[in-house]
Structure formats: C-alpha cells, structure tokens
N, C-alpha and C positions, 0 to 999 in steps of 0.2 A: 277599601278599608285596610287591607293588608299593607298597602303602600304607606298609609298614614302611620300604622304601627311601626313600620320600618324606619320612619322619620322621627320617631320619639327621641332618639339620641341627638338628632339635629335640633329639635325644639329645645331640648334640655341644655345643649351647648349654647344656643342663642340666648336663652333666658339667663344663663350663667354669665355670659358676656355683658348683657344689659345690666345685671345686678352689680358686676364689678365696676363698669363705667359709672353708674349712678352712685354707688357707694363711695368710691375713691374721690370722685369729683365733688360730691356733696360734702364730704368731710373737709377737704381742703378749702372749698369755696366758703364753707361756714366759718372756718378759722380766719379767713380773710374778710368775709362779708360782715360778720358781727362787729368787729372793731371799726370797720368803715361806717356801719350804721350808727354806732355810738358817736363817732366823730361828727357825722352829719347832724346829729341832734344837739350835742353839747357845744358846738361851735357856732350855731346860728342864733340870731337875735340877741336876747339878753339871758341866754341859758348859762350853764356852769362855766364854760370856757369860751366865751364869745370871741370869734376870730373870722371876720368877714372874708378875708382873703382865702384862708384854708377852706372855709365852707364853700366858697364860690368855685374853687379849683375842683374839690371833690364832687360837687353837684354837677358841674359841666362834664367832668370825666365819666361819671356814672350815666348821665343822660346820653353821651355819645356812644358808649358801649351798648347800652340798652336799645338804642335806635337801630342797631345793625341786626338784620336777620342772622340766625346762627350759621347758616350755610355760607354766607358772605364773610362773616367774622372768621370762620374756620379757615377759609382760603386766604384771607388777608393776613393772618398771623402765622402762616406756614414757616417763614424764616425764624420767628420767635419760638415756635413749637420745636423745630429742629435744633435750635440752640439749647433748649431746656432738656429735651429727652432724646435728642439724636435722631429722631425720625418724625415724619409727618403722617405716617400711615399706621394702621392697626389700632389696637386699644390704647397704647401709649400715646400715639399721635392724636387720638380723639380726646383724651382726658384733659390735655392742656387747654384747648379751646372751650371745652365744656366748663372748666373752672373759670376761665376769663369771662365766659357768657353768664355764668350763674352767680359769681361773687357780687357783682354790682346789683343784681336783682335781689339777692338776699339783703344787701345793704339798704336798698330802698324799702323793702318790706320791714326791716328792722327799724328804720326811721319811723315808719307809720306806727309800729307797735309801741315804741318808746314814747312817741308824742302823745299816745293815748293815756300814759300814766298821769294821774291827777297832779297838776302843778302845785296844788295846795299841800299835798303830802310832801313834796320836795321842799317847799318853803318852810314847812313845819320842822323838818329835820335840820334844815339850815339854821333855823332859829335855835335849835337845841345844841348847835355846835358841831354837827357832823361835817366831816371834810367832804370836798367835792368827789374825791375818789370813793369814799364810803357810800355816798349817795348814788353813784353810778352802779356800783357792784352789789350793794346791800339793799338798795331801795328800788331804783329804776329797773334793773334786770330782774329782780325778784317779782316786782309788781307786774312786769310785762311778760312773765313766763307763758301764760296761756296764748298770748298773741304771738310770741316767738315760736312756739310749737306749731301753730297754724301757718306761720310764715315758712317754716322749714318744710311743712307738708306741701304747701303750694310749690315751693322751689323743687322738691323732689319730683312732683308730678310734671313740672316743666322740664326737668332734666330727662325724664323718660321720653318725652316728646322729642327732645333735642338729640337723644341717642339714635333715634330713627334716621335722622339726617346724617349722623356720623358714619353710617354705612357707606357713604360716598368716599370715605378714605379707607375703606376696607376694615373698619373697626368691628364688623360683625354685629351681633345683637338681633333682637326681634325685628327691628325696623329693616335691617339688611335682609333678613329672611323673607319678610313680606315683599320687599322690593324685587329680590331675585326670582322668587317663585311666584308670588302673587301678581306682580306687574309685568316683569320681563317674560315670564313663561305663561302668564295668564292662568295660573293654577288657583282656582277659586277656593278649593278646599283648604289649601295651606294658608291663603289670605284670611279666610274666616276664622280658622283656629288661632292664627296669630293675633287677630283683632280681639278675639274672646280672651286670650291670655292677657293682653294689654289692659282690657277693661277690668278684668278680675284684679290685676295687680294694682291699678290705679284706685279702684274701689276699696281694696284692702288698706292701702296707704292712707287714703282720705279718712276712712272709718277709724283707723288707729290714731291718726292725728287729732280727729275730733274728740275721741274718747280721752286721750291724754290731756288735751286742753281743758276739757270739762272737769277732769279730776284735779288738775292744778288750780283751776278757778275755785273749786269747792274747798280745797285745802288752804287757799290764800287767807 
C-alpha cells in the first residue's frame, strides 16, 4: 500500500501525458476531420457539390489510412513525423501519428452524421433560395450537432486506446505505465489501478458526450 501511495505522482504524470496527447490530437484531428467529412458528403451523388473524382480520392485515402493498425501507421510515417516536429519519440512524436490516425476516422463519422440530416429539409431551404454554403453551415451542421458530438465522443475514446500503443515511442501515458509495470515487471497492482483509471476516464467521457448530445437534440 505504501508503495502505491509513493507511485501517486507517477500515476498523475501518466494521466497528464495521456490528457495532453488526447487533447492536442483531438483538437487538430477535428479541425482536419470535420471539413473532410463535409467534403465526403457534399461531393457524392447528387448532393450540393457533386464531384465524383474528388469524392473517390477522399474515399480511397480515408479507407487506406483507416485500414492500418495504429502501431503500423506510427512506424510507417516516422519520416513524416520527424519532418513535422523534428522527432519521432516522446509526446511530440506520438501526436502526429495520432492526428493522422484520428482525422480520417472523424471524417468518416462526420459523413455518417451529416447523411442522417433529412434531405427534405435541405431541399426545402434550396427552394427558398438558400446558398449551398448557407445550407452546409446553417442547416446541415446545425441539424447534425447531436450526431457530431457523439462522433467526437467515439473518436476521443478511440484516441485514448491509441495512446496506449504510443508508449512504444516513449510517449508515456497510462498505456506506457501499464506496459512497463504491469506487463514487463508483472506488477498486478499497478496494472489494475491503471485499468480502473482508464475505465473511469472512458465512462466519464461517454457519459458527458451522451448528455451533451441529448441536450442538443432537445434544443434543436
């Protein structure tokens, strides 16, 4: 018990590293993923900006990135990571592959959320003379807000899982703590505490996301 109390600073530091990796990666991946998701929707079929070539390129690119397990993607883009941040290790070295891994995932989830918007509503606003840009930002994104919140919730939880593998490049975090103490040293107590922290973290994020989505749906 005394030993676990002494390790509280280590748990705190690992949690902080996980939060930093997830927070920074999620923010940048969202900035990239949401526009990609919008493009996936408006360029397909007979939507607002039909463009088969662009849709096909985006669709194939997203499918390729999403087909790669994170640990393989992380190793495969080491040259790109070093080009962007100057290193492939530590938190900085993990954030780049986390963004590359998550942005296409958010784009695909965004596509699903936006396609759930009633096409009749879009056509009604088109008939009233609304521009295509107005329809995207004032109608589609507004109507899809509950779905977008749930998408980002799912992406956040997926990121937490990916940060566990980021420990392979010395990024730290709860996954690295569980790997070093729980697996390599077979320290069951540390492993169990790490698992409990991760479960609590994921449950809190999922509950918050569900609450926000319900509130937005109610206010729609």
